C-alpha atoms as a printed R data frame, in Angstrom:
   type eleno elety resid chain resno       x       y       z
1  ATOM     1    CA   MET     A     1 -25.855 -76.469 -49.414
2  ATOM     2    CA   PRO     A     2 -24.620 -78.055 -53.074
3  ATOM     3    CA   LEU     A     3 -27.237 -78.695 -55.617
4  ATOM     4    CA   GLU     A     4 -26.531 -82.222 -55.624
5  ATOM     5    CA   THR     A     5 -27.172 -82.283 -51.660
6  ATOM     6    CA   PHE     A     6 -30.548 -80.375 -51.873
7  ATOM     7    CA   LEU     A     7 -32.054 -82.458 -54.158
8  ATOM     8    CA   SER     A     8 -30.425 -86.039 -53.548
9  ATOM     9    CA   GLU     A     9 -32.423 -85.227 -49.809
10 ATOM    10    CA   LEU     A    10 -35.669 -84.216 -51.416
11 ATOM    11    CA   LEU     A    11 -35.810 -87.189 -53.688
12 ATOM    12    CA   ALA     A    12 -34.701 -89.718 -50.569
13 ATOM    13    CA   ALA     A    13 -37.448 -88.574 -48.723
14 ATOM    14    CA   GLY     A    14 -39.154 -89.167 -51.527
15 ATOM    15    CA   PHE     A    15 -40.571 -86.401 -53.275
16 ATOM    16    CA   VAL     A    16 -40.349 -86.412 -57.382
17 ATOM    17    CA   LEU     A    17 -39.314 -83.415 -58.259
18 ATOM    18    CA   GLU     A    18 -41.173 -81.990 -61.794
19 ATOM    19    CA   GLN     A    19 -39.734 -78.481 -62.163
20 ATOM    20    CA   LEU     A    20 -36.407 -76.679 -61.795
21 ATOM    21    CA   ILE     A    21 -35.869 -72.825 -62.253
22 ATOM    22    CA   GLU     A    22 -33.097 -71.092 -62.251
23 ATOM    23    CA   PRO     A    23 -34.030 -67.371 -62.534
24 ATOM    24    CA   ARG     A    24 -32.257 -65.250 -64.357
25 ATOM    25    CA   PRO     A    25 -32.064 -61.447 -63.642
26 ATOM    26    CA   THR     A    26 -34.572 -59.391 -66.142
27 ATOM    27    CA   ALA     A    27 -33.206 -57.151 -69.322
28 ATOM    28    CA   ALA     A    28 -34.163 -53.958 -66.738
29 ATOM    29    CA   LEU     A    29 -32.039 -54.956 -64.160
30 ATOM    30    CA   ARG     A    30 -28.951 -54.710 -67.003
31 ATOM    31    CA   GLU     A    31 -30.171 -50.854 -67.138
32 ATOM    32    CA   ILE     A    32 -30.297 -50.584 -63.081
33 ATOM    33    CA   ASP     A    33 -26.712 -52.136 -62.894
34 ATOM    34    CA   GLU     A    34 -24.813 -54.066 -65.491
35 ATOM    35    CA   ALA     A    35 -22.505 -55.584 -63.582
36 ATOM    36    CA   MET     A    36 -24.835 -57.136 -60.630
37 ATOM    37    CA   TYR     A    37 -26.940 -57.897 -63.897
38 ATOM    38    CA   ASP     A    38 -24.033 -59.911 -65.148
39 ATOM    39    CA   LYS     A    39 -22.990 -61.702 -62.339
40 ATOM    40    CA   LEU     A    40 -26.055 -62.385 -62.005
41 ATOM    41    CA   HIS     A    41 -26.359 -63.893 -65.075
42 ATOM    42    CA   GLN     A    42 -23.424 -65.951 -64.520
43 ATOM    43    CA   ALA     A    43 -24.343 -67.525 -61.459
44 ATOM    44    CA   PRO     A    44 -27.920 -67.451 -59.716
45 ATOM    45    CA   SER     A    45 -28.774 -66.697 -56.351
46 ATOM    46    CA   PHE     A    46 -32.011 -67.566 -56.703
47 ATOM    47    CA   LEU     A    47 -33.415 -71.450 -56.952
48 ATOM    48    CA   ALA     A    48 -36.759 -72.788 -57.786
49 ATOM    49    CA   VAL     A    49 -37.967 -76.897 -57.245
50 ATOM    50    CA   ARG     A    50 -41.496 -78.117 -58.316
51 ATOM    51    CA   LEU     A    51 -42.006 -81.511 -56.239
52 ATOM    52    CA   ARG     A    52 -44.540 -83.488 -55.495
53 ATOM    53    CA   ARG     A    53 -45.590 -86.378 -53.446
54 ATOM    54    CA   PRO     A    54 -46.376 -89.809 -54.986
């Protein structure tokens, strides 16, 4: 699902976005698998949102 759709649906449902985080890989991953580190650093695969209902 595109990020725009994801957030639009939450906001349309009345939620207020307080925080949006796209966690990046840690330096430890670079030591284990540099290719995966580079891939995840450029295109994160996780999204965390903090919402509240007014």
